[in-house]
N, C-alpha and C positions, 0 to 999 in steps of 0.2 A: 232404437235410438240411432241418432245420425252422429256417427263420430268421425271425428278430422283433428287434424294436428296442424300447427302453427309456429312460425318462427319470425322474427322482425327483421332478420337478413341483417343483422348487425355488421359494423366494420369492425375488424380486428387485426392487429398487425402481429406478425410472429416474431419479427426481429424486437428483441427486450427493448433495444435503445429507444427504437420507435413508439414500440407501445407505451413505455414509459412518457415519452416527450408527449403524448395524446392525452393520455391518464393527467399528467400534471397540468395541462390546458383545461381539460374540462372541470378538475378540482378547484384550478384556480377562479374560474368563472360560476364555480357552483351550479352548472347549468350544462344540459347536452346540446342547447340552442346555442347558435352564434360561435360555436367552434369554427375557425378559419378552415377553408377546404385545402390550405397550404399542406395539410397534414396526409391528404388524400393521395395514396401511390396507385398509380393507373394499372398495373399488374396485378396488385393484391386485391383492387375491386373486380377486375376480371375473374381473377381465379375464384374470389368468394361468389358472385353472382353466379357464376357457371356449377360451384359446388350446390348452391341452393336450390337451382334448379334440379340439377342432376338427383340429389336425394329424395326430391318428392316423385321424381319419374321411377326411382328404385322402389319406393314404398309402395307405389299402386303395382308394379309388377311383381313384387316377392311379398305382399303383406295383404291379402284380401279383406281383412277385417274392416282396414281401415275404409271409409267411406269415400273421403275427400280431402282437400288440403284447404287452408284458409290463408288469404294474402291481407296486408293493409299496405299504408303508405304514409311516410312523414317526410318532411322536407325540412333542407338545410340542417341536418344534425349527422352524425357517425351511429347513432342508435338504429338506424333503419336505410339500408342501401336501396329499398325500395321503394324510390320517391314517386316514380311512375309504375303505379303496379298493373296498370292494364298491357305493360309493354309485357311483364310476366304471365298474365294470365293467357295472352294470346299464344305464347310459347307453348305454355301448358296446354291448351286448349288442342294443339296440334301433336303435341307429344305423349298426352294420355289418351285414353280409350275410355276408361270407366270412372274416374274420380269427378266429382262434384267439384268446381272451383270457386268457392265463396269467398267474395269481396267485403273486407269488414274494414272500412270502407272507401269509397271515393267522397272525398271533402268537397260537396257541392260548394259550397262559399268562396273557396279559394279557386276554381276553376274557370270562373270567368264566362264559360261557355257551355251550360246545360246542352245545347243542341249538339255541339261536338263529342259531349259524354255520352250522350244518346247513340250517336252513329259509333262509337268507339267500341261500347258494350254490345250493341247488336250484332256487330262483326264478331266477337269473340263469343258469342252465343252461337252464330251461324258456323263458326270453325269448330267448336266442341259438339254441336247438333244437340245443343239444349243442355248443356251441363252445367250452366254459368248459373250463380246464385248472386247478384248483384246487392250490394248493401250502401247505405249513406250514413256518412257522418259529416257533423259540423267543420272538424277540424280542431286540431289543438289550437287554445288560444295563441301563441306563439307564432302558429302557421298562418294566423290572419295577418300577423305583422309582415311575415318573410314573403307573402303574396301579393301585399298591398290589398287586404281586404279589410273592411270596417268591423272590428268586433260587435259594435252595436247594433248592426245589421246582419249579424251571423243567422240568428234563426229565420229572419225573413227572407234571407238568400237561402238559406238550406230549402225552406218550404216550398217557396215559389220555383225554385230550380227544379224541386222533385217533381212540381205539378206539370212543367212542361216537359220533362222527359217521359213523364207517364204520358202525356197525350201525344209525344211524338210517337210512342211505340202502340199507341191504340187507337189513335183517330186517323181518319183519311188525311192526305195532304194534297196539295197545298193549304196551309193555313197561314194566319197571322197572330203575331202573340205581342201584345202590348201590357205588360204589366207595370208593376213598382220599380223592379230591378232592372229587368230584361227585356229588350225589344227587339222583336224579328217582324221584319214585313213579309218574309217570304221563308215557310217551314215546311219542308217536303223530304226528310229523309228519305231515301229510296230503299235501302237494307233496313228491314225489320228483324227484331229477336226470331229466332228458330222456334221458342215458346210461345204458345197462345193461350192468354192474350198478351201476356209477358212473363218474363222469368220470375220466380218467386224473389222477394226482396225480405233481405234480414237487415236488423237495426242494432247495431253495436252501441254501447253506451256503460255509464259509470253511476251517477249518483241523480242524473236529472230527472224530476216528476216531470217536467213538459215533454221531455222526449217519451218517458213511457207512455205517458196519457197519447199522445201524438200517435204512437206504435198501437196503440188497442184502437184507436179510430180507425185506423189504415187497415187493421188486423194483420200487421208485419211482427212475424217474430223478433222478440226483443232479446240481444245476446249480451249477458254482462261481462265485462271486462276484468277477471281477477279481482272482482270487490268482495268484501267482507261477507259471511253469509247473513247477519242479521239487516245490515242496512238493505242488502240484494233482497232478503224476504220480503221487507218492507216496502221495497219498490215494486215488487210485482204483484204486492196485493193493491196497491196503487192502479199498476193495469188492469188488473182483474175488476176492480170497481168501476174503472172505465169502461172495459168490454162490458160490462153488464148494463150500463147506462147504452151500449152500442146494440143491446138484445143479444149476446152471446156471452158463454160458459169460455173462460181462458181456460187451457190445460198445458201439459208439458209440451205440445206442438208450438207454444205462444212463446216458450224460453228456451234459450241456451246459455251455458257457462263455460267459459276460457278458464283454465287453471295452470300454471306453471306446475309441471310433473315431470320427474326424473327419474328413471329407472337403472339400475346397474346389477351387474352380477354380485356384487356385494355392497352392504351397507356403507360402507366407506367411501366407495367409488362414487356411488349417487349422491351422497351428501357433499363430497366435493365437488360435482357438478352443479349442484344444487347453490351451494356459495360462489361458485364463479358466476351464475347467474345472478346472484343478488348485487354483485358488485359489478360486472361488466353486461349485465344484460337486462337490466331493469332500472329504466331510466327515472323512475319515480324518487330515486335517492339523489338525482341530478336536475329535479325540476323546480325551478324558483316561482312561486307563485304570482308575483307581478309579470310572469312572460306566460305563464300557463293560463291564467284567467285574469285578462286585461279589463278594465272598466268597461261595461256594457255587454260583455261576453255572455255572461250567465244573468239567470233571472235572478229575482231577490231570493223567492223559495230554494232554487237549486244552491246560490250563495250561503244561505242558512244552514242546508242539510251538508255540505261541505263543513262548514264552522264547525258544527256540531260533531261531526265525524273525527276532525283531525283536531279539535281543542279537548275533545273528552279523555280524561285520563284513564278512564275503565276502559277504553277502545284500544286496541294494540296498534302498533306500527302509524302511530297518528301524525309522525312528522313526515312531511314530504320533501324536506330539503335535509341534509345530512348534517348532523350536529357537529361540522369541523368549521375551521376557518382556511380563508385561503391560503393560509401559509403553511398550513400541515401537509406532511409529505405523501406520496401515494401509499408507502406502507402500512403508515397511521391509520389513514382512512378507508384502506381495505379492511383492517383488522377490527375498526369498529363497526364496518359493515358485515363482516362474517359473524362478528359477536351478536347479531341479530338473528341469525341463522336458528338457533331452536327455539326463539318466538313464532318465527315465521312457521316451521313445522307445527308448533301445538296448537298454532291457530289455523292451520290448514289452510294458509296463504300460499304455502308450498308444500309440495309432497315429494320427497325424495327417498330412495330407498331399494331395497329388492322388491321383485313383485309380490311376495307374501306381506310385506310392509305396506305397499303403495294401495292394495286392492280393498283392504277394509276401510280404509281413510276416504278415498274416492266414493265408495258406499255409502259413507256418513254424508258425503257431500249432497249424492245422489237423493239420500232419504229426506236431506233437509230442503232443496231446492226443486227437485222432481224436474228437471231440463228434458226435453227432448232433443236437444243437440248439447253435443259435449267435445270441446276442441282442448286438446293438450297443446301447453305451451311450453317449447323446447328452445332455449336460446342459452346465452352465454358463451366464452372464449374458450370452448373445449376442441380438442380433436377431432376431425372429423370421423374417426373409426368409434368414438364414444357418443358423437350424437347418433350414427347409424344405429349403433348396438342398443342405444337408449329407445329408438324408433321399433327396432325389432321387437324388444321385448314387450315393449307396450301392444305391438300387433298379435305377438304369439301367445301371451301369456296373460296380460292384463285385459284386454278388451273383451275375448269372451267370457271371462267372470262378470265384467261389469254389463255386457248383455243380457246374461241370463238375470242378473239382478234387476235390469231394467224392464225386462217383461215380467218381471215378479212385481214392481212397483205400476206397472202398466203406462210405461213412459214412450208413448208416441212421437217418432219426429213430424216435421211437417210434410213430409213426402208420404207418411202413412195417413195421416189426418189434416183435412185441409186446415190451417190457423183461422178462426172465426166460424167454423161450419157447425159447432155444437149449441144449440138454443139455450138461452138462460132460462132457469126452471120458473114457473108461473109465480113465484113470490119475487122475482128479480134480485135476489140477495145471492152474489155469487159464493159457490163454493171455495174452500180453501184451494191455494196453488201453490203454498210452502208451507212446511212445517219448523219453525226456527226454533220451537220447544225440543225438536230431537237435539239440537246442537247446544251444548251448554258451556260454550265459550272456548272449550280446548277439547283436544281428543284426548 
């Protein structure tokens, strides 16, 4: 298995008065998007960004069980300071020696120049001497609005931009590109990636069958971002069916899973970190649907899947927007979110506890989903020493047990077995890739 860890690199104020004012604004808008940047303090931002880099370098130097780190980017929001993650990746490429640097991912439709993106990533791969793992995303719906991209063309921009980047990395230049959305008379990027013919590419996602099928066609690993086990298993089976049409059997090397996990020396301390993540590190509570899913952004099938997931009373955590009004105060909202913590633990949407508590629950997720890639999501407004202790316990006590279980399940990473390299059986019917029956809805 490939084991990595991830953080959104959120903006948090240490000063109680400033923190309260920022939280009031987010609650009033009931959204993480469109929070005025007047709340941003330059010194706080500098301290946080340097901390987020330092802790990744520290984990590589001190915790050999980790294989890498994962970065993402968001725009116009305090929930992610990494608005240009390629800058962070370039720093890490030079500051680390061993870690894979997984970018999940670059939002192609909002960048406007896939050629520039191809050049940036090629340079990072050269700096790291082949440790870059690019990943592509469509970008959240609100980010289309923030970057002047038409949501209705989102998937078209994504797919055409991807094809142009791939050609930049694999075809001799100069050449001309005349597509539907991108036009270049002269394409000749001199620096190409260190890895030949190009780096592995992973695709993160939520519940879009369109993305899963596209990944299967490209033989790219699909990394589910903290989605519920049942719809995740369903989506992975969609991937496997599409893979069979392409002539191969999907396996663990084709799938990854990101999960919020918090480990502490005591159960109480770990659960406090988990609660603070729910309130101050999990933007789903502050995501207004009209901005996350603007008209035209999703296909009809993806929209229907979202509606089923969040309207079904039998599914946990179905509300994407907090059940409070703009007039409620910070303390009341925090209490309501904290009250959801037991449910999140029972549903394995978050795992917080001592190593002995965490290990069997992550094993249950592995048993159900069989991922070859696993990423620990560590976030929330907690002190640096608590974050570092969490990462330390993961690396020294949790991961060794999970690796052993992964070997028992035969979970190979995409670095151990090339995705798409296993031929489909003569019947053309794919074997199972997930075992949802192993999950009974609660742990």
